[in-house]
PDB file of N, CA, C and O in Angstrom:
ATOM      1  N   MET A   1     -16.238 -77.068-176.114  1.00  0.00           N
ATOM      2  CA  MET A   1     -14.971 -77.712-176.468  1.00  0.00           C
ATOM      3  C   MET A   1     -15.088 -78.298-177.884  1.00  0.00           C
ATOM      4  O   MET A   1     -16.080 -78.941-178.227  1.00  0.00           O
ATOM      5  N   ALA A   2     -14.068 -78.062-178.675  1.00  0.00           N
ATOM      6  CA  ALA A   2     -14.111 -78.511-180.071  1.00  0.00           C
ATOM      7  C   ALA A   2     -14.079 -80.033-180.159  1.00  0.00           C
ATOM      8  O   ALA A   2     -13.479 -80.707-179.321  1.00  0.00           O
ATOM      9  N   ASP A   3     -14.733 -80.557-181.182  1.00  0.00           N
ATOM     10  CA  ASP A   3     -14.667 -81.997-181.408  1.00  0.00           C
ATOM     11  C   ASP A   3     -13.243 -82.369-181.793  1.00  0.00           C
ATOM     12  O   ASP A   3     -12.575 -81.628-182.514  1.00  0.00           O
ATOM     13  N   PRO A   4     -12.783 -83.515-181.314  1.00  0.00           N
ATOM     14  CA  PRO A   4     -11.414 -83.928-181.658  1.00  0.00           C
ATOM     15  C   PRO A   4     -11.329 -84.370-183.115  1.00  0.00           C
ATOM     16  O   PRO A   4     -12.311 -84.839-183.690  1.00  0.00           O
ATOM     17  N   THR A   5     -10.169 -84.218-183.692  1.00  0.00           N
ATOM     18  CA  THR A   5      -9.928 -84.728-185.041  1.00  0.00           C
ATOM     19  C   THR A   5      -9.474 -86.179-184.937  1.00  0.00           C
ATOM     20  O   THR A   5      -9.028 -86.607-183.872  1.00  0.00           O
ATOM     21  N   PRO A   6      -9.577 -86.946-186.023  1.00  0.00           N
ATOM     22  CA  PRO A   6      -9.047 -88.316-185.989  1.00  0.00           C
ATOM     23  C   PRO A   6      -7.583 -88.359-185.546  1.00  0.00           C
ATOM     24  O   PRO A   6      -7.174 -89.278-184.835  1.00  0.00           O
ATOM     25  N   ALA A   7      -6.797 -87.369-185.965  1.00  0.00           N
ATOM     26  CA  ALA A   7      -5.371 -87.341-185.575  1.00  0.00           C
ATOM     27  C   ALA A   7      -5.228 -87.185-184.066  1.00  0.00           C
ATOM     28  O   ALA A   7      -4.345 -87.792-183.460  1.00  0.00           O
ATOM     29  N   GLU A   8      -6.087 -86.379-183.459  1.00  0.00           N
ATOM     30  CA  GLU A   8      -6.038 -86.189-182.008  1.00  0.00           C
ATOM     31  C   GLU A   8      -6.434 -87.467-181.277  1.00  0.00           C
ATOM     32  O   GLU A   8      -5.794 -87.861-180.302  1.00  0.00           O
ATOM     33  N   VAL A   9      -7.484 -88.103-181.752  1.00  0.00           N
ATOM     34  CA  VAL A   9      -7.916 -89.358-181.134  1.00  0.00           C
ATOM     35  C   VAL A   9      -6.795 -90.381-181.237  1.00  0.00           C
ATOM     36  O   VAL A   9      -6.512 -91.106-180.283  1.00  0.00           O
ATOM     37  N   GLN A  10      -6.162 -90.434-182.403  1.00  0.00           N
ATOM     38  CA  GLN A  10      -5.051 -91.367-182.609  1.00  0.00           C
ATOM     39  C   GLN A  10      -3.927 -91.071-181.617  1.00  0.00           C
ATOM     40  O   GLN A  10      -3.338 -91.990-181.048  1.00  0.00           O
ATOM     41  N   GLN A  11      -3.637 -89.797-181.413  1.00  0.00           N
ATOM     42  CA  GLN A  11      -2.578 -89.411-180.480  1.00  0.00           C
ATOM     43  C   GLN A  11      -2.948 -89.795-179.045  1.00  0.00           C
ATOM     44  O   GLN A  11      -2.100 -90.274-178.292  1.00  0.00           O
ATOM     45  N   TYR A  12      -4.205 -89.587-178.671  1.00  0.00           N
ATOM     46  CA  TYR A  12      -4.672 -89.951-177.329  1.00  0.00           C
ATOM     47  C   TYR A  12      -4.460 -91.443-177.082  1.00  0.00           C
ATOM     48  O   TYR A  12      -3.960 -91.845-176.031  1.00  0.00           O
ATOM     49  N   ILE A  13      -4.848 -92.258-178.069  1.00  0.00           N
ATOM     50  CA  ILE A  13      -4.709 -93.707-177.910  1.00  0.00           C
ATOM     51  C   ILE A  13      -3.227 -94.074-177.836  1.00  0.00           C
ATOM     52  O   ILE A  13      -2.819 -94.866-176.986  1.00  0.00           O
ATOM     53  N   ALA A  14      -2.431 -93.496-178.728  1.00  0.00           N
ATOM     54  CA  ALA A  14      -1.001 -93.814-178.774  1.00  0.00           C
ATOM     55  C   ALA A  14      -0.299 -93.424-177.473  1.00  0.00           C
ATOM     56  O   ALA A  14       0.637 -94.096-177.039  1.00  0.00           O
ATOM     57  N   ASP A  15      -0.755 -92.337-176.857  1.00  0.00           N
ATOM     58  CA  ASP A  15      -0.147 -91.884-175.603  1.00  0.00           C
ATOM     59  C   ASP A  15      -0.358 -92.890-174.479  1.00  0.00           C
ATOM     60  O   ASP A  15       0.478 -93.011-173.583  1.00  0.00           O
ATOM     61  N   GLY A  16      -1.483 -93.614-174.527  1.00  0.00           N
ATOM     62  CA  GLY A  16      -1.814 -94.493-173.415  1.00  0.00           C
ATOM     63  C   GLY A  16      -1.687 -95.978-173.705  1.00  0.00           C
ATOM     64  O   GLY A  16      -1.891 -96.808-172.818  1.00  0.00           O
ATOM     65  N   LEU A  17      -1.350 -96.316-174.950  1.00  0.00           N
ATOM     66  CA  LEU A  17      -1.318 -97.724-175.330  1.00  0.00           C
ATOM     67  C   LEU A  17      -0.256 -97.929-176.403  1.00  0.00           C
ATOM     68  O   LEU A  17      -0.332 -97.316-177.468  1.00  0.00           O
ATOM     69  N   PRO A  18       0.741 -98.790-176.138  1.00  0.00           N
ATOM     70  CA  PRO A  18       1.743 -99.049-177.179  1.00  0.00           C
ATOM     71  C   PRO A  18       1.127 -99.854-178.315  1.00  0.00           C
ATOM     72  O   PRO A  18       0.625-100.956-178.094  1.00  0.00           O
ATOM     73  N   CYS A  19       1.163 -99.317-179.516  1.00  0.00           N
ATOM     74  CA  CYS A  19       0.498 -99.953-180.662  1.00  0.00           C
ATOM     75  C   CYS A  19       1.505-100.280-181.753  1.00  0.00           C
ATOM     76  O   CYS A  19       2.411 -99.498-182.041  1.00  0.00           O
ATOM     77  N   GLN A  20       1.331-101.447-182.353  1.00  0.00           N
ATOM     78  CA  GLN A  20       2.126-101.799-183.527  1.00  0.00           C
ATOM     79  C   GLN A  20       1.541-101.098-184.762  1.00  0.00           C
ATOM     80  O   GLN A  20       2.267-100.699-185.673  1.00  0.00           O
ATOM     81  N   LEU A  21       0.223-100.963-184.763  1.00  0.00           N
ATOM     82  CA  LEU A  21      -0.468-100.289-185.858  1.00  0.00           C
ATOM     83  C   LEU A  21      -1.637 -99.539-185.257  1.00  0.00           C
ATOM     84  O   LEU A  21      -2.340-100.063-184.393  1.00  0.00           O
ATOM     85  N   LEU A  22      -1.846 -98.315-185.708  1.00  0.00           N
ATOM     86  CA  LEU A  22      -2.948 -97.511-185.190  1.00  0.00           C
ATOM     87  C   LEU A  22      -3.458 -96.616-186.301  1.00  0.00           C
ATOM     88  O   LEU A  22      -2.729 -95.767-186.816  1.00  0.00           O
ATOM     89  N   GLN A  23      -4.708 -96.810-186.663  1.00  0.00           N
ATOM     90  CA  GLN A  23      -5.333 -95.981-187.692  1.00  0.00           C
ATOM     91  C   GLN A  23      -6.666 -95.494-187.142  1.00  0.00           C
ATOM     92  O   GLN A  23      -7.447 -96.278-186.603  1.00  0.00           O
ATOM     93  N   VAL A  24      -6.921 -94.205-187.280  1.00  0.00           N
ATOM     94  CA  VAL A  24      -8.200 -93.655-186.832  1.00  0.00           C
ATOM     95  C   VAL A  24      -8.793 -92.829-187.971  1.00  0.00           C
ATOM     96  O   VAL A  24      -8.133 -91.963-188.545  1.00  0.00           O
ATOM     97  N   GLU A  25     -10.048 -93.119-188.277  1.00  0.00           N
ATOM     98  CA  GLU A  25     -10.781 -92.321-189.254  1.00  0.00           C
ATOM     99  C   GLU A  25     -11.996 -91.767-188.548  1.00  0.00           C
ATOM    100  O   GLU A  25     -12.466 -92.339-187.565  1.00  0.00           O
ATOM    101  N   GLY A  26     -12.516 -90.634-189.054  1.00  0.00           N
ATOM    102  CA  GLY A  26     -13.713 -90.113-188.438  1.00  0.00           C
ATOM    103  C   GLY A  26     -14.024 -88.704-188.876  1.00  0.00           C
ATOM    104  O   GLY A  26     -13.262 -88.080-189.615  1.00  0.00           O
ATOM    105  N   ASP A  27     -15.167 -88.209-188.405  1.00  0.00           N
ATOM    106  CA  ASP A  27     -15.663 -86.899-188.829  1.00  0.00           C
ATOM    107  C   ASP A  27     -15.831 -85.949-187.645  1.00  0.00           C
ATOM    108  O   ASP A  27     -16.478 -84.910-187.771  1.00  0.00           O
ATOM    109  N   GLY A  28     -15.254 -86.300-186.497  1.00  0.00           N
ATOM    110  CA  GLY A  28     -15.409 -85.453-185.322  1.00  0.00           C
ATOM    111  C   GLY A  28     -16.465 -85.959-184.363  1.00  0.00           C
ATOM    112  O   GLY A  28     -16.408 -85.674-183.167  1.00  0.00           O
ATOM    113  N   ARG A  29     -17.425 -86.705-184.874  1.00  0.00           N
ATOM    114  CA  ARG A  29     -18.480 -87.280-184.037  1.00  0.00           C
ATOM    115  C   ARG A  29     -18.368 -88.795-183.962  1.00  0.00           C
ATOM    116  O   ARG A  29     -18.499 -89.395-182.895  1.00  0.00           O
ATOM    117  N   HIS A  30     -18.127 -89.392-185.106  1.00  0.00           N
ATOM    118  CA  HIS A  30     -18.032 -90.850-185.177  1.00  0.00           C
ATOM    119  C   HIS A  30     -16.639 -91.228-185.652  1.00  0.00           C
ATOM    120  O   HIS A  30     -16.128 -90.695-186.637  1.00  0.00           O
ATOM    121  N   PHE A  31     -16.045 -92.155-184.930  1.00  0.00           N
ATOM    122  CA  PHE A  31     -14.686 -92.567-185.235  1.00  0.00           C
ATOM    123  C   PHE A  31     -14.621 -94.069-185.423  1.00  0.00           C
ATOM    124  O   PHE A  31     -15.381 -94.827-184.819  1.00  0.00           O
ATOM    125  N   PHE A  32     -13.693 -94.482-186.275  1.00  0.00           N
ATOM    126  CA  PHE A  32     -13.407 -95.899-186.423  1.00  0.00           C
ATOM    127  C   PHE A  32     -11.910 -96.093-186.285  1.00  0.00           C
ATOM    128  O   PHE A  32     -11.127 -95.535-187.054  1.00  0.00           O
ATOM    129  N   ALA A  33     -11.520 -96.881-185.307  1.00  0.00           N
ATOM    130  CA  ALA A  33     -10.100 -97.103-185.046  1.00  0.00           C
ATOM    131  C   ALA A  33      -9.735 -98.559-185.305  1.00  0.00           C
ATOM    132  O   ALA A  33     -10.463 -99.473-184.917  1.00  0.00           O
ATOM    133  N   THR A  34      -8.604 -98.761-185.964  1.00  0.00           N
ATOM    134  CA  THR A  34      -8.003-100.080-186.083  1.00  0.00           C
ATOM    135  C   THR A  34      -6.741-100.054-185.230  1.00  0.00           C
ATOM    136  O   THR A  34      -5.831 -99.260-185.467  1.00  0.00           O
ATOM    137  N   ILE A  35      -6.704-100.937-184.234  1.00  0.00           N
ATOM    138  CA  ILE A  35      -5.624-100.904-183.254  1.00  0.00           C
ATOM    139  C   ILE A  35      -4.997-102.294-183.151  1.00  0.00           C
ATOM    140  O   ILE A  35      -5.675-103.273-182.841  1.00  0.00           O
ATOM    141  N   VAL A  36      -3.703-102.360-183.413  1.00  0.00           N
ATOM    142  CA  VAL A  36      -2.960-103.608-183.248  1.00  0.00           C
ATOM    143  C   VAL A  36      -1.964-103.392-182.120  1.00  0.00           C
ATOM    144  O   VAL A  36      -1.067-102.555-182.220  1.00  0.00           O
ATOM    145  N   SER A  37      -2.130-104.155-181.044  1.00  0.00           N
ATOM    146  CA  SER A  37      -1.256-103.987-179.884  1.00  0.00           C
ATOM    147  C   SER A  37      -0.967-105.328-179.238  1.00  0.00           C
ATOM    148  O   SER A  37      -1.856-106.167-179.086  1.00  0.00           O
ATOM    149  N   ALA A  38       0.298-105.519-178.857  1.00  0.00           N
ATOM    150  CA  ALA A  38       0.676-106.738-178.144  1.00  0.00           C
ATOM    151  C   ALA A  38      -0.010-106.807-176.775  1.00  0.00           C
ATOM    152  O   ALA A  38      -0.133-107.888-176.198  1.00  0.00           O
ATOM    153  N   GLU A  39      -0.453-105.664-176.258  1.00  0.00           N
ATOM    154  CA  GLU A  39      -1.127-105.650-174.961  1.00  0.00           C
ATOM    155  C   GLU A  39      -2.470-106.386-174.998  1.00  0.00           C
ATOM    156  O   GLU A  39      -3.018-106.729-173.951  1.00  0.00           O
ATOM    157  N   PHE A  40      -2.998-106.628-176.198  1.00  0.00           N
ATOM    158  CA  PHE A  40      -4.288-107.312-176.320  1.00  0.00           C
ATOM    159  C   PHE A  40      -4.163-108.832-176.189  1.00  0.00           C
ATOM    160  O   PHE A  40      -5.173-109.530-176.095  1.00  0.00           O
ATOM    161  N   GLU A  41      -2.930-109.347-176.184  1.00  0.00           N
ATOM    162  CA  GLU A  41      -2.726-110.799-176.074  1.00  0.00           C
ATOM    163  C   GLU A  41      -3.473-111.344-174.859  1.00  0.00           C
ATOM    164  O   GLU A  41      -3.304-110.853-173.743  1.00  0.00           O
ATOM    165  N   GLY A  42      -4.284-112.343-175.085  1.00  0.00           N
ATOM    166  CA  GLY A  42      -4.968-113.006-173.982  1.00  0.00           C
ATOM    167  C   GLY A  42      -6.189-112.275-173.446  1.00  0.00           C
ATOM    168  O   GLY A  42      -6.820-112.750-172.502  1.00  0.00           O
ATOM    169  N   LEU A  43      -6.537-111.126-174.029  1.00  0.00           N
ATOM    170  CA  LEU A  43      -7.712-110.381-173.565  1.00  0.00           C
ATOM    171  C   LEU A  43      -8.905-110.627-174.479  1.00  0.00           C
ATOM    172  O   LEU A  43      -8.759-110.779-175.692  1.00  0.00           O
ATOM    173  N   SER A  44     -10.078-110.663-173.876  1.00  0.00           N
ATOM    174  CA  SER A  44     -11.312-110.749-174.675  1.00  0.00           C
ATOM    175  C   SER A  44     -11.535-109.411-175.385  1.00  0.00           C
ATOM    176  O   SER A  44     -10.897-108.410-175.061  1.00  0.00           O
ATOM    177  N   ARG A  45     -12.442-109.412-176.348  1.00  0.00           N
ATOM    178  CA  ARG A  45     -12.731-108.183-177.090  1.00  0.00           C
ATOM    179  C   ARG A  45     -13.195-107.072-176.151  1.00  0.00           C
ATOM    180  O   ARG A  45     -12.810-105.914-176.310  1.00  0.00           O
ATOM    181  N   ILE A  46     -14.018-107.432-175.178  1.00  0.00           N
ATOM    182  CA  ILE A  46     -14.518-106.441-174.219  1.00  0.00           C
ATOM    183  C   ILE A  46     -13.356-105.831-173.430  1.00  0.00           C
ATOM    184  O   ILE A  46     -13.277-104.613-173.268  1.00  0.00           O
ATOM    185  N   ARG A  47     -12.453-106.695-172.940  1.00  0.00           N
ATOM    186  CA  ARG A  47     -11.315-106.201-172.161  1.00  0.00           C
ATOM    187  C   ARG A  47     -10.387-105.338-173.027  1.00  0.00           C
ATOM    188  O   ARG A  47      -9.809-104.361-172.552  1.00  0.00           O
ATOM    189  N   ARG A  48     -10.258-105.712-174.286  1.00  0.00           N
ATOM    190  CA  ARG A  48      -9.433-104.902-175.191  1.00  0.00           C
ATOM    191  C   ARG A  48     -10.019-103.506-175.330  1.00  0.00           C
ATOM    192  O   ARG A  48      -9.302-102.506-175.280  1.00  0.00           O
ATOM    193  N   HIS A  49     -11.337-103.453-175.507  1.00  0.00           N
ATOM    194  CA  HIS A  49     -11.992-102.154-175.646  1.00  0.00           C
ATOM    195  C   HIS A  49     -11.835-101.339-174.366  1.00  0.00           C
ATOM    196  O   HIS A  49     -11.599-100.132-174.415  1.00  0.00           O
ATOM    197  N   GLN A  50     -11.969-102.004-173.223  1.00  0.00           N
ATOM    198  CA  GLN A  50     -11.793-101.308-171.949  1.00  0.00           C
ATOM    199  C   GLN A  50     -10.379-100.740-171.837  1.00  0.00           C
ATOM    200  O   GLN A  50     -10.168 -99.653-171.300  1.00  0.00           O
ATOM    201  N   ARG A  51      -9.420-101.504-172.357  1.00  0.00           N
ATOM    202  CA  ARG A  51      -8.025-101.062-172.314  1.00  0.00           C
ATOM    203  C   ARG A  51      -7.847 -99.788-173.158  1.00  0.00           C
ATOM    204  O   ARG A  51      -7.103 -98.885-172.775  1.00  0.00           O
ATOM    205  N   VAL A  52      -8.526 -99.726-174.292  1.00  0.00           N
ATOM    206  CA  VAL A  52      -8.444 -98.531-175.143  1.00  0.00           C
ATOM    207  C   VAL A  52      -9.132 -97.347-174.451  1.00  0.00           C
ATOM    208  O   VAL A  52      -8.609 -96.233-174.448  1.00  0.00           O
ATOM    209  N   TYR A  53     -10.306 -97.601-173.867  1.00  0.00           N
ATOM    210  CA  TYR A  53     -10.997 -96.527-173.139  1.00  0.00           C
ATOM    211  C   TYR A  53     -10.139 -96.008-171.993  1.00  0.00           C
ATOM    212  O   TYR A  53     -10.115 -94.810-171.712  1.00  0.00           O
ATOM    213  N   GLN A  54      -9.443 -96.918-171.341  1.00  0.00           N
ATOM    214  CA  GLN A  54      -8.544 -96.556-170.252  1.00  0.00           C
ATOM    215  C   GLN A  54      -7.448 -95.623-170.787  1.00  0.00           C
ATOM    216  O   GLN A  54      -7.093 -94.637-170.140  1.00  0.00           O
ATOM    217  N   ALA A  55      -6.920 -95.943-171.962  1.00  0.00           N
ATOM    218  CA  ALA A  55      -5.889 -95.102-172.574  1.00  0.00           C
ATOM    219  C   ALA A  55      -6.441 -93.711-172.895  1.00  0.00           C
ATOM    220  O   ALA A  55      -5.744 -92.707-172.748  1.00  0.00           O
ATOM    221  N   LEU A  56      -7.689 -93.665-173.329  1.00  0.00           N
ATOM    222  CA  LEU A  56      -8.301 -92.381-173.682  1.00  0.00           C
ATOM    223  C   LEU A  56      -8.683 -91.572-172.443  1.00  0.00           C
ATOM    224  O   LEU A  56      -8.663 -90.341-172.463  1.00  0.00           O
ATOM    225  N   GLY A  57      -9.030 -92.276-171.368  1.00  0.00           N
ATOM    226  CA  GLY A  57      -9.319 -91.612-170.108  1.00  0.00           C
ATOM    227  C   GLY A  57     -10.504 -90.662-170.185  1.00  0.00           C
ATOM    228  O   GLY A  57     -11.497 -90.950-170.854  1.00  0.00           O
ATOM    229  N   GLU A  58     -10.399 -89.540-169.504  1.00  0.00           N
ATOM    230  CA  GLU A  58     -11.508 -88.588-169.402  1.00  0.00           C
ATOM    231  C   GLU A  58     -11.940 -88.048-170.759  1.00  0.00           C
ATOM    232  O   GLU A  58     -13.116 -87.755-170.974  1.00  0.00           O
ATOM    233  N   ARG A  59     -10.986 -87.919-171.666  1.00  0.00           N
ATOM    234  CA  ARG A  59     -11.303 -87.343-172.981  1.00  0.00           C
ATOM    235  C   ARG A  59     -12.372 -88.145-173.691  1.00  0.00           C
ATOM    236  O   ARG A  59     -13.188 -87.603-174.436  1.00  0.00           O
ATOM    237  N   MET A  60     -12.354 -89.458-173.445  1.00  0.00           N
ATOM    238  CA  MET A  60     -13.340 -90.320-174.098  1.00  0.00           C
ATOM    239  C   MET A  60     -14.743 -89.896-173.727  1.00  0.00           C
ATOM    240  O   MET A  60     -15.605 -89.736-174.591  1.00  0.00           O
ATOM    241  N   ARG A  61     -14.971 -89.713-172.429  1.00  0.00           N
ATOM    242  CA  ARG A  61     -16.320 -89.406-171.960  1.00  0.00           C
ATOM    243  C   ARG A  61     -16.751 -88.017-172.380  1.00  0.00           C
ATOM    244  O   ARG A  61     -17.924 -87.791-172.676  1.00  0.00           O
ATOM    245  N   GLU A  62     -15.809 -87.085-172.408  1.00  0.00           N
ATOM    246  CA  GLU A  62     -16.174 -85.710-172.710  1.00  0.00           C
ATOM    247  C   GLU A  62     -16.355 -85.464-174.201  1.00  0.00           C
ATOM    248  O   GLU A  62     -17.250 -84.722-174.606  1.00  0.00           O
ATOM    249  N   GLN A  63     -15.517 -86.076-175.011  1.00  0.00           N
ATOM    250  CA  GLN A  63     -15.433 -85.637-176.401  1.00  0.00           C
ATOM    251  C   GLN A  63     -15.862 -86.650-177.440  1.00  0.00           C
ATOM    252  O   GLN A  63     -16.405 -86.282-178.482  1.00  0.00           O
ATOM    253  N   ILE A  64     -15.626 -87.910-177.169  1.00  0.00           N
ATOM    254  CA  ILE A  64     -15.802 -88.867-178.253  1.00  0.00           C
ATOM    255  C   ILE A  64     -17.100 -89.623-178.050  1.00  0.00           C
ATOM    256  O   ILE A  64     -17.225 -90.453-177.150  1.00  0.00           O
ATOM    257  N   HIS A  65     -18.046 -89.323-178.890  1.00  0.00           N
ATOM    258  CA  HIS A  65     -19.402 -89.818-178.684  1.00  0.00           C
ATOM    259  C   HIS A  65     -19.610 -91.201-179.293  1.00  0.00           C
ATOM    260  O   HIS A  65     -20.409 -91.996-178.799  1.00  0.00           O
ATOM    261  N   ALA A  66     -18.904 -91.466-180.339  1.00  0.00           N
ATOM    262  CA  ALA A  66     -19.045 -92.777-180.970  1.00  0.00           C
ATOM    263  C   ALA A  66     -17.693 -93.230-181.493  1.00  0.00           C
ATOM    264  O   ALA A  66     -17.123 -92.624-182.400  1.00  0.00           O
ATOM    265  N   LEU A  67     -17.200 -94.290-180.911  1.00  0.00           N
ATOM    266  CA  LEU A  67     -15.926 -94.849-181.359  1.00  0.00           C
ATOM    267  C   LEU A  67     -16.117 -96.331-181.596  1.00  0.00           C
ATOM    268  O   LEU A  67     -16.390 -97.091-180.666  1.00  0.00           O
ATOM    269  N   SER A  68     -15.971 -96.738-182.854  1.00  0.00           N
ATOM    270  CA  SER A  68     -15.967 -98.160-183.181  1.00  0.00           C
ATOM    271  C   SER A  68     -14.515 -98.567-183.287  1.00  0.00           C
ATOM    272  O   SER A  68     -13.682 -97.796-183.763  1.00  0.00           O
ATOM    273  N   MET A  69     -14.212 -99.754-182.853  1.00  0.00           N
ATOM    274  CA  MET A  69     -12.829-100.171-182.989  1.00  0.00           C
ATOM    275  C   MET A  69     -12.678-101.637-183.319  1.00  0.00           C
ATOM    276  O   MET A  69     -13.492-102.483-182.949  1.00  0.00           O
ATOM    277  N   LYS A  70     -11.606-101.898-184.027  1.00  0.00           N
ATOM    278  CA  LYS A  70     -11.199-103.252-184.347  1.00  0.00           C
ATOM    279  C   LYS A  70      -9.898-103.432-183.592  1.00  0.00           C
ATOM    280  O   LYS A  70      -8.917-102.744-183.877  1.00  0.00           O
ATOM    281  N   THR A  71      -9.873-104.347-182.633  1.00  0.00           N
ATOM    282  CA  THR A  71      -8.691-104.537-181.793  1.00  0.00           C
ATOM    283  C   THR A  71      -8.075-105.896-182.098  1.00  0.00           C
ATOM    284  O   THR A  71      -8.735-106.928-181.975  1.00  0.00           O
ATOM    285  N   LEU A  72      -6.810-105.889-182.495  1.00  0.00           N
ATOM    286  CA  LEU A  72      -6.124-107.117-182.894  1.00  0.00           C
ATOM    287  C   LEU A  72      -4.770-107.214-182.211  1.00  0.00           C
ATOM    288  O   LEU A  72      -4.137-106.200-181.919  1.00  0.00           O
ATOM    289  N   THR A  73      -4.334-108.434-181.959  1.00  0.00           N
ATOM    290  CA  THR A  73      -2.943-108.642-181.564  1.00  0.00           C
ATOM    291  C   THR A  73      -2.102-108.681-182.840  1.00  0.00           C
ATOM    292  O   THR A  73      -2.644-108.872-183.929  1.00  0.00           O
ATOM    293  N   PRO A  74      -0.796-108.504-182.721  1.00  0.00           N
ATOM    294  CA  PRO A  74       0.049-108.607-183.921  1.00  0.00           C
ATOM    295  C   PRO A  74      -0.134-109.944-184.651  1.00  0.00           C
ATOM    296  O   PRO A  74      -0.130-109.987-185.881  1.00  0.00           O
ATOM    297  N   ALA A  75      -0.295-111.038-183.886  1.00  0.00           N
ATOM    298  CA  ALA A  75      -0.478-112.351-184.513  1.00  0.00           C
ATOM    299  C   ALA A  75      -1.793-112.411-185.282  1.00  0.00           C
ATOM    300  O   ALA A  75      -1.844-112.931-186.396  1.00  0.00           O
ATOM    301  N   GLU A  76      -2.857-111.877-184.683  1.00  0.00           N
ATOM    302  CA  GLU A  76      -4.161-111.867-185.368  1.00  0.00           C
ATOM    303  C   GLU A  76      -4.098-111.003-186.618  1.00  0.00           C
ATOM    304  O   GLU A  76      -4.646-111.356-187.662  1.00  0.00           O
ATOM    305  N   HIS A  77      -3.427-109.876-186.497  1.00  0.00           N
ATOM    306  CA  HIS A  77      -3.306-108.976-187.635  1.00  0.00           C
ATOM    307  C   HIS A  77      -2.531-109.635-188.762  1.00  0.00           C
ATOM    308  O   HIS A  77      -2.885-109.498-189.933  1.00  0.00           O
ATOM    309  N   GLY A  78      -1.459-110.360-188.401  1.00  0.00           N
ATOM    310  CA  GLY A  78      -0.656-111.054-189.402  1.00  0.00           C
ATOM    311  C   GLY A  78      -1.397-112.193-190.072  1.00  0.00           C
ATOM    312  O   GLY A  78      -1.103-112.559-191.210  1.00  0.00           O
ATOM    313  N   ALA A  79      -2.377-112.759-189.343  1.00  0.00           N
ATOM    314  CA  ALA A  79      -3.122-113.905-189.868  1.00  0.00           C
ATOM    315  C   ALA A  79      -4.304-113.490-190.740  1.00  0.00           C
ATOM    316  O   ALA A  79      -4.920-114.329-191.396  1.00  0.00           O
ATOM    317  N   GLU A  80      -4.620-112.187-190.745  1.00  0.00           N
ATOM    318  CA  GLU A  80      -5.753-111.738-191.564  1.00  0.00           C
ATOM    319  C   GLU A  80      -5.423-111.912-193.036  1.00  0.00           C
ATOM    320  O   GLU A  80      -4.302-111.632-193.461  1.00  0.00           O
ATOM    321  N   PRO A  81      -6.389-112.371-193.814  1.00  0.00           N
ATOM    322  CA  PRO A  81      -6.124-112.520-195.251  1.00  0.00           C
ATOM    323  C   PRO A  81      -5.878-111.147-195.884  1.00  0.00           C
ATOM    324  O   PRO A  81      -6.582-110.181-195.592  1.00  0.00           O
ATOM    325  N   ALA A  82      -4.888-111.080-196.737  1.00  0.00           N
ATOM    326  CA  ALA A  82      -4.614-109.830-197.446  1.00  0.00           C
ATOM    327  C   ALA A  82      -5.741-109.574-198.450  1.00  0.00           C
ATOM    328  O   ALA A  82      -6.403-110.507-198.906  1.00  0.00           O
ATOM    329  N   ALA A  83      -5.944-108.323-198.782  1.00  0.00           N
ATOM    330  CA  ALA A  83      -7.056-107.949-199.656  1.00  0.00           C
ATOM    331  C   ALA A  83      -6.852-108.463-201.083  1.00  0.00           C
ATOM    332  O   ALA A  83      -7.814-108.802-201.771  1.00  0.00           O
ATOM    333  N   ALA A  84      -5.592-108.517-201.518  1.00  0.00           N
ATOM    334  CA  ALA A  84      -5.346-108.794-202.933  1.00  0.00           C
ATOM    335  C   ALA A  84      -4.824-110.208-203.180  1.00  0.00           C
ATOM    336  O   ALA A  84      -3.869-110.657-202.545  1.00  0.00           O
ATOM    337  N   GLY A  85      -5.463-110.886-204.101  1.00  0.00           N
ATOM    338  CA  GLY A  85      -4.865-112.042-204.750  1.00  0.00           C
ATOM    339  C   GLY A  85      -4.741-113.316-203.954  1.00  0.00           C
ATOM    340  O   GLY A  85      -4.034-114.223-204.393  1.00  0.00           O
ATOM    341  N   HIS A  86      -5.386-113.443-202.808  1.00  0.00           N
ATOM    342  CA  HIS A  86      -5.226-114.683-202.030  1.00  0.00           C
ATOM    343  C   HIS A  86      -6.560-115.408-201.883  1.00  0.00           C
ATOM    344  O   HIS A  86      -6.849-115.965-200.824  1.00  0.00           O
ATOM    345  N   HIS A  87      -7.363-115.405-202.923  1.00  0.00           N
ATOM    346  CA  HIS A  87      -8.658-116.055-202.831  1.00  0.00           C
ATOM    347  C   HIS A  87      -8.536-117.513-203.249  1.00  0.00           C
ATOM    348  O   HIS A  87      -8.049-117.821-204.337  1.00  0.00           O
ATOM    349  N   HIS A  88      -8.984-118.405-202.374  1.00  0.00           N
ATOM    350  CA  HIS A  88      -8.956-119.827-202.696  1.00  0.00           C
ATOM    351  C   HIS A  88     -10.346-120.255-203.118  1.00  0.00           C
ATOM    352  O   HIS A  88     -11.332-119.865-202.493  1.00  0.00           O
ATOM    353  N   PRO A  89     -10.436-121.047-204.163  1.00  0.00           N
ATOM    354  CA  PRO A  89     -11.766-121.483-204.644  1.00  0.00           C
ATOM    355  C   PRO A  89     -12.461-122.394-203.638  1.00  0.00           C
ATOM    356  O   PRO A  89     -13.579-122.846-203.884  1.00  0.00           O
TER     357      PRO A  89
END
């Protein structure tokens, strides 16, 4: 079975989890996903990851060997410092 592309992994996650923001990068073996979902409200990081694995289902075990993820709620994502121009001394 062919290794999934980042776009496929992104689609798998989107199919099983409503996301405000979803970005997946990777090379077919190792993936890094940034996922912002209101469903993460009140969940620990471990539970959030389990929720993503649940969305991926069987495909996760068969195809995706390494998936790193950053899981944020919309509020957490909004509170992250922007990359440009907001440095306080």
